[in-house]
C-alpha positions in Angstrom: 123.4 124.8 33.9 125.2 127.7 32.4 126.1 130.8 34.3 123.4 132.7 32.3 120.7 130.2 33.5 121.9 130.4 37.1 121.8 134.2 36.8 118.2 134.1 35.6 117.3 132.0 38.6 119.0 134.5 40.9 121.8 132.1 41.9 125.1 133.8 42.4 123.7 137.3 42.6 124.8 139.5 45.4 121.3 140.2 46.8 122.0 140.4 50.5 119.8 137.4 51.0 121.0 134.8 53.5 120.5 131.1 53.7 118.1 130.0 56.5 119.7 128.0 59.3 117.5 124.9 58.9 119.4 122.9 61.5 118.6 125.3 64.3 116.5 123.7 67.1 116.9 120.1 65.7 118.1 117.7 68.4 117.1 114.4 66.8 116.0 112.9 63.5 112.4 113.2 64.7 111.2 116.6 63.2 107.9 116.4 65.0 109.7 116.6 68.3 111.8 119.5 67.2 108.8 121.5 66.0 106.8 120.8 69.1 109.7 121.8 71.3 110.3 125.0 69.4 106.5 125.9 69.3 106.0 125.4 73.1 109.4 126.7 74.3 108.7 129.5 76.9 111.8 131.3 75.6 110.7 131.2 72.0 110.1 134.5 70.3 107.3 133.3 68.0 106.2 136.7 66.6 102.6 135.5 66.6 100.0 138.3 67.0 97.8 138.1 70.0 94.7 140.4 69.6 91.3 140.3 71.2 91.8 136.7 72.5 92.9 135.4 69.1 96.4 134.2 68.2 97.5 134.2 64.5 100.6 134.2 62.5 100.2 137.6 60.8 98.1 140.2 59.1 97.8 139.7 55.3 96.4 142.7 53.5 95.2 142.2 49.9 95.4 145.8 48.5 94.1 146.9 45.2 95.4 150.3 43.9 92.8 151.6 41.4 93.3 154.6 39.1 96.9 154.7 40.2 99.8 156.6 38.4 103.4 155.5 38.0 102.6 151.8 38.2 105.0 151.2 35.3 107.9 152.8 37.1 110.1 150.2 38.7 112.1 152.7 40.8 108.8 154.2 42.1 107.6 150.8 43.1 110.8 150.0 44.9 110.7 153.3 46.8 107.0 152.5 47.7 108.2 149.2 49.1 110.9 150.9 51.2 108.5 153.6 52.4 106.0 150.9 53.5 108.7 149.0 55.3 109.8 152.1 57.2 106.3 153.3 58.1 105.1 149.9 59.1 108.1 149.3 61.4 109.3 146.2 59.4 112.8 145.0 58.5 113.7 144.9 54.8 115.9 141.9 53.7 115.7 142.2 49.9 113.8 143.8 47.0 113.5 142.2 43.6 111.4 143.7 40.8 111.0 142.9 37.1 109.8 145.3 34.4 107.8 143.7 31.6 107.6 144.8 28.0 105.5 146.7 26.9 104.3 147.5 30.4 103.9 146.2 34.0 106.0 145.4 37.0 106.1 142.5 39.3 108.1 142.6 42.5 108.6 141.5 46.1 110.2 142.9 49.2 111.2 140.1 51.4 110.9 141.2 55.1 112.0 139.6 58.3 108.3 139.9 59.1 107.2 138.3 55.8 106.7 140.2 52.5 105.2 142.9 50.3 104.5 141.9 46.7 103.0 143.5 43.6 101.9 142.9 40.1 100.8 146.0 38.0 98.7 146.7 35.0 99.6 150.3 34.4 97.6 150.5 31.2 94.4 150.5 33.3 95.9 152.1 36.5 95.7 148.9 38.5 98.2 147.5 41.0 97.6 144.3 43.0 99.6 144.5 46.3 100.0 142.0 49.1 101.3 143.2 52.5 101.9 140.3 54.9 103.5 141.0 58.2 103.8 139.3 61.6 105.1 140.4 64.9 104.9 144.1 65.9 104.8 145.5 62.4 101.8 147.6 61.4 100.8 146.6 57.9 97.7 148.8 57.8 100.0 151.8 57.7 101.0 150.7 54.2 97.6 151.7 52.8 98.3 155.5 53.0 101.8 155.0 51.7 100.4 153.3 48.6 97.7 156.0 48.1 100.4 158.7 48.1 103.0 156.8 46.1 100.6 156.1 43.2 98.5 159.3 43.4 95.0 157.8 44.1 92.4 157.8 46.8 90.9 154.6 45.5 92.7 151.8 47.4 90.7 148.8 48.4 91.7 146.5 51.2 90.8 143.0 52.4 92.4 141.7 55.6 93.2 138.0 56.3 94.4 136.9 59.7 96.8 134.2 58.6 96.8 131.1 60.8 93.8 132.3 62.7 92.4 129.2 64.5 95.3 127.0 63.2 97.9 128.6 65.5 95.8 128.5 68.6 94.7 125.0 67.8 98.4 124.1 67.8 98.5 125.1 71.5 100.0 128.6 71.3 98.8 130.5 74.3 96.9 133.8 73.9 
């Protein structure tokens, strides 16, 4: 691959992203044993959410910004990501956005707690946001941030509890 192709893939960019330590916790070639040990380790900080007797991986909000303004402004979207991260108590690792021609922006904020993503159709005032957070972060606080950032009261939200049933079936204690 040429350097230009690698650049398009994001390889070699100084993004602040770090490679995951995939060897951590592995003692033997048997990955099932390593996963089970990590999952049930009393000292493990799993960042699962425990609420009302349920255990799940995280809260995933599907947020639709309707009649929004500024949805073609890449800098405005990046600032909205930062504001969401701050208000929700999350940890920003990296933001990447792309401006389309003639209009529209796609982007993602990678968080220690998961991510925030967007794809916009500014010509109709629509932005499709995902806010997925685990641990102590408070993703519902992002809704008011997005209302303010894009100048609309019409923000529609659906909540998914990611891993609900699956996590507790794996034996994680509530």
